[in-house]
Every structure is written in structure tokens, then in C-alpha cells.
C-alpha positions as CSV (number, residue, x, y, z in Angstrom):
1,M,29.6,288.1,120.3
2,I,32.9,286.9,121.4
3,R,36.1,287.5,119.5
4,N,38.9,285.4,119.2
5,I,41.7,287.8,120.7
6,T,45.2,287.1,120.8
7,E,47.1,287.2,124.2
8,E,48.9,290.1,123.5
9,Q,45.8,292.1,122.4
10,A,44.3,290.9,125.6
11,R,47.2,292.5,127.7
12,L,47.3,295.6,126.0
13,M,43.5,295.9,126.9
14,V,44.2,295.1,130.3
15,E,46.8,297.8,130.4
16,L,44.6,300.6,129.1
17,L,42.1,299.5,131.4
18,I,44.0,300.0,134.4
19,K,45.4,303.1,133.0
20,K,42.2,304.9,133.0
21,S,40.9,303.8,135.7
22,E,43.9,305.5,137.7
23,L,42.8,308.5,135.9
24,I,39.2,308.3,136.7
25,K,40.1,307.9,140.5
26,N,42.0,311.4,139.9
27,F,38.6,313.1,139.2
28,S,35.6,310.9,140.4
29,H,34.6,313.2,143.5
30,K,33.8,315.8,140.5
31,L,30.9,313.6,138.8
32,E,29.4,312.6,142.5
33,K,26.7,315.0,142.3
34,Y,25.4,314.0,138.6
35,R,25.8,310.3,139.3
36,V,23.6,311.0,142.6
37,S,21.1,313.0,140.8
38,G,20.7,310.7,138.2
39,D,21.5,313.2,135.7
40,K,22.7,310.8,132.9
41,E,23.4,313.0,130.3
42,T,25.5,315.7,131.8
43,Y,27.5,313.0,133.6
44,K,28.5,311.3,130.3
45,K,29.4,314.6,129.0
46,K,31.2,315.6,132.2
47,F,32.9,312.0,132.2
48,R,34.2,312.6,129.0
49,E,35.4,316.0,128.8
50,L,37.5,315.1,132.6
51,L,38.7,312.3,131.1
52,E,40.3,313.8,128.2
53,K,41.9,316.6,130.2
54,E,43.3,314.0,132.8
55,E,44.8,311.7,130.1
56,I,46.3,315.3,128.4
57,K,47.9,316.2,131.9
58,V,49.4,313.0,132.9
59,Y,50.1,311.4,129.0
60,G,50.3,315.0,127.1
61,K,48.2,312.9,124.8
62,K,44.6,311.1,123.9
63,I,44.8,307.9,124.8
64,K,43.2,305.4,122.1
């Protein structure tokens, strides 16, 4: 379902996506073996762990 969002909300969402994609670039190489092997559960678990660690390392806190 499509929601009507304000321009400010859309801008904030885009900024958040840009920040997260930059963080993912920092650790994506560590996930490659799980992606290639098709191990989705381990991939998702490691992805969440690494993203949280990277957010804390770069921003000092977890991003919403």
C-alpha cells in the first residue's frame, strides 16, 4: 500500500538510505562467502551484526 508522505519525510528516508549504503560498503566483503553459498539465515544474522557494529563505529550510536 502506498502512503502519502511529505517531502521532508522523503528527504529523510533518502538520507538514511545513503548513510546505510555507505556503511554497507565498508563490510560487504565480509558477507560475500555467505551470499555465494546461499546461506540466507547466516547472511541475515551477520548482516545485522556487522551493520550495527559499523553504525556504532562511525556514528557512535545505532541509526533508526
